[in-house]
C-alpha positions in Angstrom: 116.0 29.4 -22.7 116.5 25.5 -21.5 119.9 23.5 -21.6 118.3 20.3 -22.6 114.8 19.4 -24.0 115.1 16.0 -23.3 115.9 16.1 -19.5 113.2 17.7 -17.1 113.7 18.0 -13.3 111.2 18.6 -10.7 111.7 21.3 -8.4 110.0 23.3 -6.0 106.5 23.1 -5.6 105.9 21.0 -8.7 108.3 18.3 -6.9 106.6 18.3 -3.7 102.7 18.4 -5.5 104.3 15.0 -7.1 106.0 13.8 -4.2 102.8 13.9 -1.8 100.8 12.7 -4.2 102.2 10.2 -5.4 103.1 9.1 -1.5 98.8 9.1 -1.3 98.4 7.6 -4.5 100.9 4.2 -3.5 99.5 4.4 0.4 96.0 3.9 -0.8 96.6 1.2 -3.4 98.7 -1.2 -1.4 96.2 -0.3 1.6 93.4 -1.8 -0.7 95.4 -5.1 -1.1 96.2 -5.7 2.6 94.9 -3.9 5.0 97.8 -3.0 6.7 98.7 0.9 7.4 102.4 0.2 8.4 102.8 -1.7 5.2 100.9 0.9 2.9 102.9 4.0 4.7 106.1 1.5 3.7 105.6 1.5 0.4 104.8 4.7 -0.5 108.1 5.6 -0.6 108.6 3.7 -3.5 107.0 7.0 -4.8 110.7 8.5 -5.1 111.6 5.2 -8.0 108.7 6.2 -9.7 110.4 9.8 -10.6 112.6 9.7 -13.0 110.2 7.8 -15.2 107.4 11.2 -14.2 110.6 13.3 -15.4 111.0 11.7 -18.5 107.1 12.1 -19.1 107.1 15.6 -18.8 110.4 15.7 -21.0 108.2 14.6 -24.1 105.5 15.9 -23.2 107.7 19.6 -23.2 109.1 18.4 -26.6 106.0 17.4 -27.8 104.8 20.8 -26.9 108.2 22.3 -28.5 107.0 20.8 -31.8 103.7 22.2 -31.9 104.9 25.9 -31.5 107.8 25.7 -33.9 104.8 25.1 -36.7 103.3 27.9 -35.6 107.0 29.8 -36.2 107.2 28.3 -39.3 104.5 30.0 -40.7 105.5 33.4 -38.7 108.9 33.2 -40.2 107.8 32.4 -43.7 105.3 35.4 -43.7 108.3 37.6 -42.4 110.4 36.3 -45.1 108.2 36.7 -48.2 107.8 39.7 -46.7 111.2 41.2 -47.8 113.1 40.5 -44.0 115.9 39.1 -43.5 116.1 35.6 -41.3 117.4 37.9 -38.2 114.2 40.2 -38.4 112.0 38.0 -38.8 113.2 36.1 -36.0 112.6 39.0 -33.6 109.3 40.0 -35.5 107.6 36.4 -34.5 109.1 36.7 -30.8 106.2 39.8 -31.3 103.9 37.5 -33.4 103.8 34.7 -30.8 103.2 36.2 -28.1 99.7 36.8 -29.2 99.5 33.4 -28.8 101.5 31.8 -26.4 102.3 33.5 -22.6 105.9 34.3 -21.8 106.7 31.1 -20.3 105.8 28.5 -22.5 109.2 27.0 -24.2 108.9 28.9 -27.9 108.9 32.1 -26.5 111.7 31.6 -24.2 113.7 31.0 -26.9 113.1 33.2 -29.2 113.8 35.9 -26.1 116.6 34.3 -26.0 117.5 34.5 -29.6 116.2 37.9 -29.7 118.6 39.2 -26.5 121.8 37.5 -28.7 121.2 38.9 -31.8 120.4 42.6 -30.8 122.5 42.9 -27.8 125.6 40.3 -28.6 125.3 40.5 -31.8 125.7 36.9 -32.5 124.5 34.9 -36.2 121.1 33.5 -36.6 122.4 30.9 -38.3 124.3 30.1 -34.9 121.8 30.6 -32.7 119.5 28.4 -35.2 121.7 25.2 -34.6 122.0 26.0 -31.2 118.5 25.6 -30.9 118.5 22.2 -32.8 120.8 20.7 -30.8 119.5 21.7 -27.3 115.8 20.7 -28.7 116.9 17.2 -29.6 114.2 17.9 -32.3 114.1 16.2 -36.1 111.8 18.9 -37.7 113.7 22.0 -36.4 117.2 20.0 -37.1 115.7 19.4 -40.8 114.6 23.1 -41.0 118.3 24.5 -39.3 120.6 22.4 -41.8 118.2 23.7 -44.9 118.2 27.1 -44.1 122.5 26.6 -43.2 123.1 25.3 -46.5 121.5 27.7 -48.5 123.1 30.4 -46.6 126.2 28.9 -47.2 125.9 27.8 -51.1 123.4 31.1 -52.0 119.7 30.1 -53.2 116.2 31.4 -53.3 116.0 32.1 -49.4 112.1 32.9 -49.7 111.2 30.1 -51.8 113.4 27.3 -49.8 112.3 28.4 -45.9 108.5 28.8 -47.8 108.6 25.3 -49.4 110.6 23.6 -46.2 107.7 25.2 -43.6 104.8 23.6 -45.9 107.1 20.3 -45.9 107.8 20.4 -42.4 104.2 21.8 -41.2 102.7 18.7 -43.1 104.6 16.4 -41.7 103.8 17.8 -38.1 100.4 17.9 -38.6 100.0 14.2 -39.8 102.1 13.5 -36.5 99.2 16.0 -34.3 96.3 13.4 -35.8 98.4 10.1 -35.4 99.0 11.2 -31.6 95.1 12.3 -31.3 93.8 8.6 -32.1 96.3 6.9 -29.9 95.2 9.0 -26.9 92.0 7.7 -27.0 93.1 4.2 -27.2 95.9 4.9 -24.4 92.7 6.3 -22.5 91.1 3.4 -22.8 93.8 1.0 -22.0 94.1 3.3 -18.5 90.8 2.6 -17.7 90.7 -1.0 -18.4 93.2 -0.7 -16.5 92.0 0.4 -13.1 88.9 -1.7 -13.3 90.4 -4.0 -11.0 90.9 -1.7 -8.8 87.5 -0.2 -8.6 86.4 -4.0 -8.3 88.1 -4.5 -5.2 87.1 -1.3 -3.8 83.8 -2.1 -4.4 84.1 -5.6 -3.1 85.5 -3.8 0.3 82.5 -1.3 0.4 79.9 -3.9 -0.2 80.8 -7.6 0.4 83.6 -7.3 2.5 82.9 -10.5 4.2 82.9 -12.3 0.9 87.3 -11.1 0.4 87.9 -11.5 4.1 89.7 -14.6 3.8 91.9 -12.8 1.2 92.9 -10.1 4.2 93.2 -12.6 7.2 95.2 -15.6 6.3 98.6 -16.4 4.7 97.3 -18.2 1.2 94.9 -14.4 0.7 97.7 -12.6 1.7 100.3 -14.3 -1.2 97.4 -14.2 -3.8 96.5 -10.4 -3.0 100.1 -10.3 -3.6 100.1 -11.5 -6.8 97.2 -9.8 -8.3 98.7 -6.3 -7.0 102.0 -7.9 -8.8 99.4 -8.6 -11.9 98.2 -4.9 -11.8 101.0 -3.0 -12.0 102.3 -5.5 -14.6 99.2 -4.7 -16.7 99.6 -0.8 -16.4 103.0 -0.9 -17.4 102.4 -3.0 -20.1 99.2 -1.3 -21.5 101.5 1.7 -21.3 104.4 0.1 -23.6 102.1 -1.3 -25.9 99.8 2.1 -26.5 103.4 3.7 -27.3 103.9 4.5 -31.0 106.8 6.4 -32.2 105.7 8.5 -35.5 
């Protein structure tokens, strides 16, 4: 069970790989602009400042993954309730159904395992467990579904019809959001390629026409120009990422 889906902490091998890879990338980029091993080695330590941004990105990725997997859970719950099962039974059955599609390490499988244990062994209410998932996931779609189910339980109503209708609405909404993200993903990729073009051009000039750009590495004025260029490239990458972000 994940306590808060908005928080992600790099640990163990994952953190080691990030620090090593990030340090190496920063080292190479800085060396490409300054040809200074000492400066590049020192600049590589900036990777620690990038860790919060990477963790936030991974947290968002995990939340998006949970949203997609929750859509499959809705299909399973709707089918089980339509077959006459109570929500608690449907949740337990959903773990078996989704095990065919997802591995145990996937977020939805961890949540269903946690729900099953508390339902069967601790005799907790399915409504309480679903509300807990909604709070921890910080997901609007999950929260909307839980609110509808909780209201249905409290005030009465045709559970099968309400859950089926709600599931249909939420899955349609998730599908539209998914399509939007697929469209914007292409633009993000194009933006990242454009952002990397200055680095590629500088590398090619270093390899095939170094004498042409040698003054940029040997003079004070050249160092200033390269510093400005590096700052421009970094800001361009940041701006490209911000412009390609679309809230759905």
